[in-house]
Every structure is written in C-alpha cells, then in structure tokens.
ZAKOL-722312 format. One record per residue (C-alpha): x, y, z. Coordinates in pm, whole numbers, plus 32768, in hexadecimal, padded with zeros to 4 digits. Example, Ala and Ser with C-alpha at 12.3 -4.5 7.8 and 13.67 -1.06 7.14 Angstrom:
84CE7E3E830C 85577F9682CA 
//
This chain:
800080008000 811B80F0805A 81BF809F7F10 807B80EB7E5B 805882447EFF 81C8828D7EB6 819282497D44 805F83287D43 8123843D7DEE 824B84137D00 816A84277BCE 80C0855E7C5C 820E86097C97 829385A47B41 815786217A9A 816C876A7B57 82D487A37AE8 828687467981 815F8835797C 8231896079E7 82218A17789B 82398B907889 81B08C7C7783 82748DC17768 81F78EE57697 82F88FD97609 82B19129756B 838C91EC7480 84359320750D 84CE944F7467 8575956C7523 84E894E9766C 838494E775E2 82B993A475D8 821693727482 80BF92DA7452 811491F27330 8114907A72FA 81B48FF9743E 82B18EE17457 822D8DBA7522 83128CC175CD 82A68B757667 83AB8ACF7743 83EF89C77848 853A894478C8 856D88627798 85048931766B 84798A7B75F3 83B98AFF74C7 83DF8C5C7432 82B28CC77367 81CF8DF5732F 80698E417384 800E8E5D7213 80898CF971DC 7FC58C737303 7E908D25727C 7ED58CA57119 7EC78E097095 801D8E2C6FF3 80298E876E81 818F8E326E26 827A8D186E81 828C8CFE6FFB 83AD8C6C70BF 83BD8BD17218 84D38B3772E7 84B889F973B4 85DF89D774A1 8649888F7541 870A88F47679 8788879376B7 882F87627564 886688DB7536 87D488C873D6 870089E07346 85F789667252 85868A6F7159 84208A4A70E2 838D8B0F6FBF 821D8B196F67 81CD8B886E05 809A8C426D8B 7FF88AFA6D23 803F8A816E89 813B89796E22 825C89536F15 83D289116EFE 84DB88E0700C 865388FF7033 873F88B67154 884E89A371CE 8945890772BF 8A2A8A3872CD 893F8B517332 88FD8AFA749D 8A4E8B737520 8AB98C3D73F1 8AFB8D8274AD 8BD98DBF75D9 8B388E9D76E1 8BD78F7577EC 8B098FAB7929 8B01910F79B2 8ADD91917B10 897F920A7AC5 8828917F7B0A 86BB91E47B07 856591597B5A 848B90EB7A37 833590567A88 83A090207BF1 84D38F5B7B81 86348FCB7BCF 86FF8FD27A8F 88718FED7A40 88FA90B7791C 89DD90077824 8A73908976DF 8AF290017595 8B2D9078742E 8A738FF672FD 8AE1906E71A4 8B6F91B07237 8A2F91EC72FF 8A3B92047478 894091177516 88DE913B7684 8800903C7731 87689030788C 87378ECA78FA 86BE8E117A2D 86EF8CB27AB8 85D28CC57BB0 84EB8BEA7ADF 85FA8AEC7A84 85B08B047911 86878B6677E9 85CA8C2E76E3 85A08D86764A 84F98E537539 861B8DFF7450 87188CE7744D 88288DD474C6 887B8DA67637 879A8C7E7683 88C18BBE7718 88CD8CC2782F 876D8C8C78B8 861A8D287874 86598E6777AF 85548F687814 85DF908A774D 86A7909A760A 873C91E9759D 87ED92307452 88DB93587443 883493F57570 86FA946C74BC 8621934A7447 85C991ED74B7 84CE9111756B 845A910F76D4 838390167792 823390AC77F1 81858F75787B 81E18E22790E 80D28D197932 80CA8BAF799E 801C8AD1789F 7FD2895F7890 809689067757 8132897B7613 804489C574F4 800888A97403 80F9888372DB 8219891273A6 82D887D173D3 843A87727376 842E86E77212 849F858C71B4 85E9856970FC 854485166FAF 848D86666FB8 85C987356FDE 867487DA6EB2 87DC88456EA8 87FD89B26F0B 88608A366DB2 873A898C6D04 86548A0E6E13 86CE8B746DF0 86AC8B646C76 85458AE36C8F 84EB8BF26D8B 85878D056CB9 84D58C996B7B 83878C7F6C2B 83838DF36C79 835E8E756B16 82E88E1E69B7 83EE8D9C68C5 83AB8DAD6752 84C98D106689 84DC8DA3652C 86208D22648F 870D8C196512 88688BFF6475 87EF8C7B6324 88DE8CE46210 88C78E3D6171 89A28E3D603D 89B88E9A5ECE 89668D5E5E0D 88728D9F5CED 887B8C335C7B 881A8BA15DCB 86F68C6B5E51 85F08B855EE7 84C58BE65FB9 83FD8B1A60B1 83768BA861F4 84968C9D61CD 847B8D756097 85BB8DDF5FE5 85DE8F0E5F05 86E38FE35E57 87C78EBE5DFE 87BE8E435F66 88248F886011 86C88FB260AD 860A8EAE6176 84A38EDA61EA 83B48E1862C5 824E8E40633A 82288E1F64B3 80F78E236594 80FC8F1066BC 7FFD8ECC67CF 7F0C8FD3684B 7FD5909C6946 7F91917B6A6D 7FF692E86A54 80E092A36B77 81E191E76AA7 833E921B6A20 83DC918368EA 8544913C688A 85D890C56745 871C8FFB675B 87F78F9E6637 89338EC96640 8A1B8EE66514 8B5F8E4864A0 8C158E3F6357 8BED8D106276 8CE78D896174 8CAD8EFF6149 8DD28FC061DD 8D43911E61C6 8C769208629F 8B1692156210 89D692D56247 88C8920262EB 875E9247633D 864C919163FB 84FF920D6374 838A91D06381 829F91F06259 81AD930F629B 804D929F623D 7F7C93D5627E 7F56942B610C 7ECA936E5FDC 8027934C5F44 814592BD6016 82B9928E5FEB 827691175FE1 81B5914D5E9D 82F091E35E07 83C590C45E85 82DF8FCE5DD5 828D90945C9A 83C5916A5C71 843492B45D07 83C093735BD5 825793245C3A 828094045D6D 8260957F5D71 839596385CF7 842B97625DAA 84BA98545CAB 85B799665CF7 861299AE5B8D 876699035B90 86FE97F85A96 86ED96E15B99 85BC961A5C08 859B96045D81 849694EF5D9C 83D694AB5EDE 848895A25FC2 837E96A76011 8218969A6092 810696F05F99 7F8A96F65FA7 7F7A957C5F73 80D494F55FCF 81AA94D66109 831F9485610B 83A893856200 83C093CF6373 852A93AD63DD 85459301652D 86C092FF6545 87E6937E6477 892492B764AF 8A7992916411 8B3C915263EC 8CA991596454 8DD090ED6380 8DB28F72636D 8D628F1164D5 8D7A8D976513 8DC88D1F63B1 8F128DDB639E 8F7D8DCA6509 90AF8CF964B4 91328DE563A8 91E28ED36496 926B8E7965EB 92CB8F9966CD 93688F846821 92708FC86938 91408FCF6850 90328EC66836 8F388EF7671D 8DC58ED7676B 8D0B8DB566C7 8BCE8E7A6672 8B1C8FC466A8 89D98FE6676C 88FF91146722 87DB914F6810 86ED92766805 85AD92EB68AA 849B930867A0 837193396886 82E8945767B2 827F935666AC 81B592776797 806393136748 80A792D965D6 80FA916A6617 8007910A672A 7F128FF766CA 7F868FF06560 804F8F2A6467 816C900463EC 82918FE062FF 83E7901D639A 8521901562C8 8698904362D7 877B90D761CF 88F690D461B7 898891736080 8A9E908D6002 8B238FE75EC8 8BAD8EA85F5F 8B228D475F2F 8B7C8CEE6095 8AF88E33611C 8A888E3D6286 89D38D5B637D 88CA8DFD6457 87CD8D9E6561 86B08E8965B8 85B78E8366D6 84A48F666757 84628F5E68CE 833D9006697C 834C904C6AF0 824690B36BF1 826792096C8F 823B936F6C1D 832693FF6B1C 83A3954B6B99 839795EE6A43 82AB9533695A 816D94DD6A18 803894E9693A 80FF9564680E 807F955A66A9 81679562657A 815A95DA6414 82719594631C 82DE96D16268 8424968B61B1 854095916198 865895CC60A0 871D9498610D 871A93D15FCA 86D2927C6065 867B91F95F0A 87C8926F5E7F 87F591305DB4 8685913B5D54 8679928D5CA9 868C93945DBD 879994915D70 888895315E67 87E496625F0A 88BC977A5E7C 8789985A5E78 881C994F5F77 890E99C15E68 87EA9A735DC3 875E9BC35E29 86139B235E8D 86A69A125F68 8594995D6025 84519A24602E 82E899AB6016 818B99C860AD 80D698CD6187 7F6F98D861FF 7ED7989D6357 7D6E982D6366 7D4198B664C7 7DEF999165C6 7F1098E9667C 7FBF994167C1 812799286833 81AD98E866D5 8319987B66B7 83F09826658E 84BD96EA65C2 85E6973D64E6 870F965E648C 882796EB63B6 8979966F633B 8A6597016237 8B1B962A6139 8BF896236009 8D1496E15F6E 8E7896A35FDD 8F2C978460D2 8E5898B0606D 8D1297EA605F 8BEF9817614C 8C4996D9620C 8D7797936299 8D069900628A 8C129991638D 8AD79A1F62EC 89B99ADD6391 88619A3A6381 873C9B2E638C 85D19AC463BE 84B39BAF635E 833E9B856399 825B9C7462DC 838D9D4A6289 83EB9D6963F9 85409CE96467 84FD9BE66575 86509B4365A7 87B49B6F6530 88E19A9F658B 8A1F9A056503 8A149888651A 8B6F980B656B 8C0896E16626 8D5D970466CD 8D5695BA678D 8D9C94C8666E 8EE8945A6704 8E2393BD6823 8DB892A46737 8F0F923F66B3 8EEF90D86731 8DC190A0664D 8E8F90FA6518 8F9D8FF364D7 8FDC9055636B 8FAD91CB637E 90AD928062AA 91DE92F9636A 92A49433631D 940E949B634A 9398958B6457 933C94656538 91C7949D650C 90CD93A36489 8FBA94046397 8EBD9395649B 8F4E949B658D 8EF495C164AE 8DDC96AD6510 8CB196A56428 8B66974B63D7 8A9796AE64EE 8B0C954564D0 8C2C945C6521 8C7992FF649E 8BCA92136592 8ACC9302662C 89629375662D 890994D665BF 8815955E66BE 86DC9620665A 86AF978E66AC 855897EC6736 84F9994666BC 83D899FA6769 82D79A7F666F 81C59AE06767 80539AB26715 7FF49A9E65A6 7EA19AED650E 7DE89A146415 7E419A6362AE 7F7C9A7F61DE 80D59AC0626C 82209AF161BC 83609A516237 84BB9AA661B7 860C9A096206 873C9AD06194 889F9A44618D 89BB9AEB60C8 8A2699AD6018 8B8699B05F88 8BD999845E15 8C44983C5D7A 8DB597DB5D7D 8DFC97225C3B 8D2495EB5C3E 8CCE96135DB1 8BA496E35E1C 8B2897625F6B 89C997125FDF 88F39714611B 8818960261A8 870896AD626F 85C4961E62F6 84A796D063A4 837196516458 826D973564F1 821B96D36658 80F2975C6717 8017970D6842 7EDC963D681E 
//
C-alpha cells in the first residue's frame, strides 16, 4: 500500500514539473518607448522553448513566417518556416546556441518582479545588451541570442531598439504543432534558407543561358522568339495581378561566348497601348512602322510615339564588358582575378501597373557581329512592400532611339546631328498629375573626338520650356577593370575600359534620370530633346541612344 501511494505521489510530482510551462510576451521597443505591434511570444520550460509571434498563433500572417524551437538538452535550434499556403519546412542549427560570448556587467534591474543581470556581446558590429534572470530555471528569450545565459527578459540593440517582456504567465503546455521535428523532416540549413528566401517574392524566369549572337543562318524560334539575325530575343511572360504595394526588379547575368567587345544592351518591354506595336515591326519589317524624319535622308523607323504607335519601353540599359569569362585566360596579370560574369540588377517598379495581370513581351538586345556572341539569363522578381518612388505609377512610352533592331533594319540614331534633333507632339486623353520623364541617355561613336568620349549637354524641353539640362558623363569606369579581360591597353598604362564615357562604362548599367514635369492637362504636348551631336570622323559617326517614358500618378 505504501508503495502504491509513493508511486501516485511520484507521478503527481513528475506531472507537476512537466507542466511547468511559461508563456512570455515581448513587445518591441524603440527609444525607450513600447510599441503596440505584433508581439513576440515565447513558450518555455526547463527542456525547450519556442519563439513565435502572436500573428502566427492567430494564423493571421500574410507572408512567410518563421519560428524557432530550441532543444536545451541537445542545444540544437530548429528553424521552422510556415509559407503562405501553410506548408512547413524545418532546419537544424547546432552552432547557434552558444554562438556569442557574453560579458556580464555589474548592473541589474527588476523586470516583471524578476531580478535580472545585464550582459553584453557584439553581433555584426552591433552592440547587444540583454537582461536575464535565472529565477525561473529556464533558458529562453525573444531571440536566440543569449538563451544560454538564462531567461532573457530584455534585449537591446545599439541602445535604442529591442524587445522587453511585458507579461509572464504559467500555462499547461506548449501550443500544438510546436514540437521538435523528426530527423526526416529536417533540411540542411542552406537548402532551408534558399526555400525561405524564394518563398517571400514572385520569381518570373524569362531567359536561362540563352545565346544572343549574330548568326543569320541559324535563327530558330520556339517559346523564345529571335530577331535581327539573333541579336534580339523576345518572350511572352504572364505577370499575376499585383497589389499596389509591390516592388519589381529585373536581373540579367551576362558573359561572353566569343564576342570580345563592349556592346550596347537593352532589356525592353513591348508597349501595347496603341493599335500598332513595335512587335508588329519585328514580325513584318521595320519599314511598316512610323518613320521619324529630320531631313537628313535617313529613315528612323519605330523610334517615336505617334497617334497609333508606341515605341518599346526600355526597362534597363546595360553595356557588356570586354570579353568577360570567355577570354579570361588571354591575359594574366599579377594580383588580378577576372570575374566570370556580370550581374546587372535594377529596380523597375514604375512599370508594375503596366504589367500587372497581363501577358507582356519582354526582350533583350545586344548589338554584336559575332557567331558566339553572349550568354544571358534574365529574371523578373516582384516583392511585397511599398516602393518609395513608384507606387501607383502609370507609364506611357514616348521615344526610344536605341536601335534594338539594328540587324533588322533600324538605323543608327544620328538624328541629333540635324537642326531638328528629336522633337514631336504626343497627346494626353485626360489630365495627369505628378508627371515625370524617365530618361536614359548614352553617347556613342566617333574615335577620340566622338561623342562616346566628349561630354555633351542634354537639354529637355516640354512645350518649349526648358525642364532639365545636364551633361551625362561617367568617370568611374576604372572601377570595373576586372570585368574586362581583353580591354585594349595603352602605353600610358591605361586600359580602354578605364576611360570616362558619355554616361556608360563597359560592364555597367546606365541609370535613368527622373525629370519632374509637374501636372499636365489633357491635349497635345510637345517634347524636344537637344544634344549637340559631333560630326562624323571618316567612316565613324557619333550618335545618341535616348529613351523616354512618361510616368504619372494613377
């Protein structure tokens, strides 16, 4: 009988100890102020703890949510991510539990009736202070940092922001689904991080290791359309219906596949707001598109907006370097390691309203005359969160003199050598507010006295009023020397890729200028771009690639 009562008592005590689970609520702090936002919730007993958020417990999170399940016995931190479709993945981190070395200070304070000790460490050049207690005999906290010290009741980053415990409660048990996962559920940490990262945004692959080259006898089209002897590739993609609170980035990776020279490149989208599109000209010939005439005897097809035609919208202007990757073994220099590719990445959020919920054609052009040409990959990514410059922005293509169909009949834009230059009217069907001109400009051609190497003033006029004037010029080209293995070298010790140029360098993006035009009334408006283009030098001529899109608020 005594033995029976002893077993009952032992089971009661064991059950009581096992049931000693605490729920600690932490609120964000900033400059000693407690913020009323989604609190961090920690469940803990002497063996394990769970770090989560109230929004996760309430199943009200909109993006990928992450929790931590910490096994104090094995000192393993299990990362748990819950995706928008509520699928779950896990990873195990055996190094994070004691990753940081803390130094206790002779300072303490009372938090929720518990005496705490201050301890300090450094994380990525940030000073981290924690106040921890051992009164409850548990090891937990609002982050994984400092949990080996005890129960962290306050976490402070750089003295001005952090998390502080605002409530401690005894509860019967951990919430369901917060258990240590089995080994067959656990991914390696790199795979886990990659899956989590990709889950947070929309990825739209466009091209993957596609060749852009000059090969008239081998131009084949499938889901990828090829034009201009292979120097232009085009693909139709489907963009989902998007929230206004989104941001978009275009990313292109390029390497040489035989072409050794720096070339003009452009990522563009076919504007489809008019009956006639640039795609029609690609299919039927450039001469079927409207011609811009400046009286110099040349036909500038498909470069200027008319009453029924829109030129392409240029998403990104880029320039290939001298032979990156393919020619890396041609010149070995002490202390220099050539890059194996170039990555160009640019925010293009201003075009989201034009893309959202539609099928659109996106293309890439690299002007070259080489059968090997270049290899490129292109991807569009769309991310949640407000853009700080392009929210609810509409676009209208106005002009693009970049002759992306150079090998398909589009001539070089030497039009600025005429007195007229670039000047035409466009019409607005209704009043617009906060109008801006997204303007990209680069000078090319000639030799030492050509516009590639001579600064020239660009002047933008709207309705005969000068709106913007500047001299596009890049002086940082030497920063990209390691992308240019076969750039020409001079007796002066300089490389051709070092030389300053008219708003571009081999291996770089040319950034748009955003020119404020104010509010514009419905009706016709005249735009003029003036550049004092230099004269031809023998068989080499100067020219300017300029593109302009009108941006305005919805």
